[in-house]
C-alpha positions in Angstrom: -2.1 21.4 -15.1 -5.8 21.8 -14.4 -6.6 20.2 -17.8 -4.2 17.3 -17.0 -5.8 16.8 -13.6 -9.3 16.8 -15.0 -8.4 14.2 -17.6 -6.8 12.0 -15.0 -9.8 12.3 -12.7 -12.2 11.5 -15.6 -10.1 8.4 -16.4 -10.9 7.1 -13.0 -14.5 6.6 -13.9 -14.1 3.6 -16.3 -11.5 2.1 -14.0 -13.7 2.2 -11.0 -16.7 1.0 -13.0 -14.8 -2.1 -14.2 -13.5 -2.7 -10.6 -17.0 -2.5 -9.2 -18.4 -5.0 -11.7 -15.5 -7.5 -11.3 -15.6 -7.3 -7.5 -19.4 -7.6 -7.3 -19.5 -10.6 -9.7 -16.6 -12.5 -8.0 -18.0 -12.0 -4.5 -21.4 -13.3 -5.4 -20.2 -16.4 -7.2 -18.2 -17.5 -4.2 -19.5 -20.6 -2.5 -21.5 -19.9 0.7 -23.0 -16.6 1.6 -23.8 -14.2 4.5 -27.0 -16.2 5.4 -25.0 -19.4 5.8 -22.3 -17.6 7.8 -24.9 -16.0 10.1 -27.1 -19.1 10.7 -24.2 -21.6 10.9 -23.9 -25.2 9.8 -27.1 -26.3 11.7 -29.4 -24.1 9.6 -31.8 -25.7 7.2 -32.1 -24.7 3.5 -35.5 -23.1 4.2 -34.0 -20.9 7.0 -31.1 -19.9 4.7 -33.5 -19.0 1.9 -35.7 -17.0 4.2 -32.8 -15.0 5.5 -31.4 -14.4 2.0 -34.8 -13.1 1.0 -35.0 -10.8 4.0 -31.5 -9.3 3.2 -32.3 -9.0 -0.5 -29.8 -11.6 -1.7 -32.4 -13.6 -3.6 -32.9 -10.8 -6.1 -31.1 -10.9 -9.5 -27.5 -10.0 -9.5 -28.0 -7.1 -11.9 -30.7 -5.6 -9.6 -28.4 -6.0 -6.5 -25.5 -4.3 -8.4 -27.7 -1.4 -9.6 -28.9 -0.9 -6.0 -25.4 -0.9 -4.7 -24.2 1.6 -7.4 -27.1 3.8 -6.6 -26.0 3.9 -3.0 -22.4 4.8 -4.0 -23.7 7.9 -5.9 -25.4 8.9 -2.7 -22.1 8.4 -0.7 -23.5 5.3 0.9 -21.3 2.1 0.9 -24.0 0.1 2.7 -24.0 -1.4 6.2 -21.9 -4.3 7.4 -23.9 -7.5 8.0 -21.8 -8.5 11.0 -20.2 -5.3 12.4 -23.7 -3.6 12.6 -22.2 -0.3 11.4 -21.9 1.6 8.1 -19.2 0.3 5.8 -17.6 3.7 5.5 -17.2 4.0 9.3 -15.7 0.5 9.5 -13.2 1.3 6.7 -12.2 4.7 8.3 -11.6 3.0 11.6 -9.3 0.4 10.1 -7.6 2.6 7.6 -5.7 4.6 10.3 -3.6 1.7 11.5 -2.8 0.6 7.9 -1.8 4.1 6.9 0.4 4.5 10.0 2.1 1.2 9.2 2.6 2.2 5.6 4.2 5.5 6.6 6.6 3.8 9.0 7.5 1.1 6.5 8.1 3.7 3.7 10.3 5.9 6.0 12.4 2.8 6.9 12.7 1.8 3.3 13.8 5.3 2.2 16.3 5.6 5.0 17.9 2.3 3.9 17.5 2.5 0.1 18.4 6.1 -0.9 21.8 6.4 0.8 22.9 2.9 0.0 21.8 3.2 -3.6 23.7 6.5 -4.0 26.8 5.0 -2.4 26.6 1.9 -4.6 26.4 4.0 -7.8 29.2 6.3 -6.6 31.5 3.3 -5.7 30.5 1.3 -8.8 32.0 -2.3 -8.9 33.6 -1.8 -5.5 33.1 -4.2 -2.5 30.4 -1.8 -1.2 28.6 -2.0 -4.5 28.7 -5.8 -4.5 27.4 -5.8 -0.9 24.5 -3.5 -1.7 23.5 -5.5 -4.7 23.7 -8.7 -2.8 21.6 -7.2 0.0 19.0 -6.0 -2.4 18.7 -9.5 -4.0 18.3 -11.0 -0.6 15.7 -8.4 0.4 13.7 -9.2 -2.8 13.9 -12.9 -2.3 13.1 -13.2 1.5 9.3 -13.2 2.1 8.1 -10.5 4.4 6.3 -12.9 6.8 9.5 -14.9 7.3 11.4 -11.7 8.2 8.5 -10.8 10.5 8.7 -14.1 12.4 12.5 -13.8 12.9 12.1 -10.2 14.2 9.3 -11.3 16.6 11.5 -14.1 17.9 14.8 -12.2 18.4 13.8 -8.6 19.0 10.5 -9.2 20.8 10.7 -12.6 22.5 14.4 -12.9 23.4 15.5 -9.3 23.7 12.2 -7.8 24.9 12.9 -4.6 23.1 9.6 -4.1 21.3 6.1 -5.7 21.6 5.6 -8.5 19.2 1.9 -7.9 18.5 -0.9 -5.5 19.2 -1.7 -1.9 18.4 -2.0 1.4 20.3 -3.9 4.4 18.8 -2.1 7.7 18.4 -4.2 9.1 21.3 -2.2 6.9 23.7 0.9 8.8 22.8 3.4 9.0 20.0 5.9 6.5 21.3 3.1 4.1 22.5 1.7 4.3 19.0 4.8 3.8 17.0 6.6 1.2 19.1 4.0 -1.3 18.0 4.7 -0.4 14.3 8.5 -0.7 14.3 8.8 -4.4 13.9 6.0 -4.7 11.2 7.4 -1.6 9.6 10.9 -3.2 9.3 9.3 -6.3 7.9 7.5 -4.4 5.2 10.1 -1.6 4.7 13.1 -3.9 4.2 11.4 -5.7 1.3 10.4 -2.4 -0.4 13.9 -1.0 0.3 15.5 -3.6 -1.9 13.5 -2.4 -5.0 14.1 1.3 -4.3 17.7 0.6 -3.7 18.2 -1.0 -7.1 16.3 1.7 -8.9 18.3 4.4 -7.1 21.6 2.8 -8.1 20.6 2.3 -11.7 19.2 5.9 -12.1 22.3 7.4 -10.5 24.6 5.4 -12.8 22.8 6.8 -15.8 23.3 10.4 -14.6 26.8 10.3 -13.1 28.6 9.8 -16.5 26.8 12.7 -18.2 28.7 15.8 -19.2 26.9 18.3 -16.8 28.2 16.2 -13.9 31.7 16.6 -15.2 31.1 20.4 -15.6 29.8 20.7 -12.0 32.8 18.8 -10.7 35.2 21.0 -12.7 33.8 24.0 -10.8 35.2 22.6 -7.6 31.9 21.8 -5.8 32.0 19.3 -3.0 31.3 15.7 -4.0 28.4 15.4 -1.6 26.8 18.5 -3.2 27.4 17.1 -6.7 25.7 13.8 -5.7 22.8 15.1 -3.7 21.9 18.4 -5.4 22.7 17.7 -9.1 22.9 14.0 -9.7 20.1 12.8 -7.4 17.7 15.5 -8.5 18.1 14.6 -12.2 17.9 10.9 -11.4 14.9 11.2 -9.1 12.0 10.8 -11.5 12.2 7.0 -11.9 13.0 6.7 -8.1 9.9 8.7 -7.3 7.8 6.4 -9.5 9.0 3.4 -7.6 8.5 5.1 -4.2 4.9 5.8 -5.2 4.3 2.2 -6.3 5.8 0.8 -3.1 3.8 3.2 -0.9 0.6 2.1 -2.8 1.6 -1.5 -2.2 2.1 -0.9 1.5 -1.3 0.8 1.9 -3.1 -1.9 -0.1 -1.2 -5.1 0.5 -0.1 -5.4 4.1 -2.6 -8.1 4.8 -0.2 -10.8 6.0 1.9 -8.6 8.2 -1.2 -7.0 9.8 -2.4 -10.5 10.6 0.9 -11.7 12.0 1.3 -8.6 14.3 -2.4 -8.4 15.1 -2.8 -4.9 13.7 -6.5 -3.9 13.2 -6.0 -2.5 9.8 -7.6 -2.9 6.4 -5.9 -6.3 6.0 -7.6 -7.8 9.0 -10.9 -6.2 8.0 -10.7 -7.9 4.6 -9.7 -11.3 6.0 -12.5 -11.3 8.5 -15.1 -10.1 6.0 -14.1 -12.8 3.5 -14.5 -15.5 6.2 -17.9 -14.2 7.2 -19.0 -13.4 3.6 -19.7 -9.8 4.5 -20.3 -8.7 1.0 -20.9 -5.0 1.6 -17.6 -4.6 3.5 -15.6 -6.5 0.9 -17.0 -4.4 -1.9 -16.4 -1.2 0.0 -12.8 -2.1 0.9 -11.9 -3.1 -2.7 -13.4 0.1 -4.1 -11.6 2.2 -1.4 -8.2 0.5 -1.9 -8.5 0.9 -5.7 -9.3 4.6 -5.4 -6.4 5.1 -3.0 -3.9 3.3 -5.3 -5.0 5.4 -8.3 -4.8 8.6 -6.3 -1.3 7.8 -5.0 -0.2 7.4 -8.6 -1.9 10.6 -9.6 0.0 12.4 -6.8 3.3 10.9 -8.0 2.5 12.2 -11.5 1.9 15.7 -10.1 5.2 15.6 -8.2 7.1 15.0 -11.4 6.8 18.7 -12.3 8.0 19.8 -8.8 11.0 17.5 -8.9 12.1 18.3 -12.5 10.8 21.6 -13.9 11.5 20.2 -17.4 8.5 17.9 -17.0 5.3 19.6 -18.2 2.3 17.5 -17.4 0.0 19.4 -19.8 2.1 18.4 -22.8 1.4 15.2 -24.8 
């Protein structure tokens, strides 16, 4: 296990190196720049050049990249040009709302997907199975922002059940915190539930016809115990893979939903930083998001052995 973990962690080095190079180059070839965003449209070219020189953006790209990488090895992501605070502090402040939203959305997705997927596989080719498959196709086809707008209109505006926008920190209370995340969580979780539901159904179908399920049933066990304890556990590896991928997607890709519901998460930080050409924040966020996504996949790999003891991660 330790050898496997060490190999996976070492494999992060070239991945992060490629990400840093690609991100740094793409950001610096974008039209405009921080100096132009700070000074505005009325600034002259000489003023812009002077500010670029003061901030160090007139130096060669390779030199700027080496200086940034040197700061990373010291644990310094740099300072935001507009927020006037360290990039690490800005990311930590915005990561909390995004993580809370991702957890709410993932819980909603699992509560919908796992039971419906199991029932669809158990009642194969029945009316329930047809309904579940149709719902999963609709869920995968409907854009998340469209579902978000409908929820805001009916649940928030007409019924006044939940707030349609805003955010309350956890310090204000558990209910005050999560009531702002229910609508965006449903918008994100429903889309992810469609994928998990289809994977749950297909994985359960592969297991339910195997001989050990027939043996378990012949022993007189309750059908619920057969499905949950024996069939689901043996079918859970591919389901766990999809759950890890969807959670990584929720953490790293909730930009549109955060913007619609005015949640001060990583998505809003990225959008605002791109508009202002805040290079250091964009670079720090991309690096952080990449690291989180890879770590989530690593955690999923480590959970394989806990879910199925037959999986040994230290084997080839």
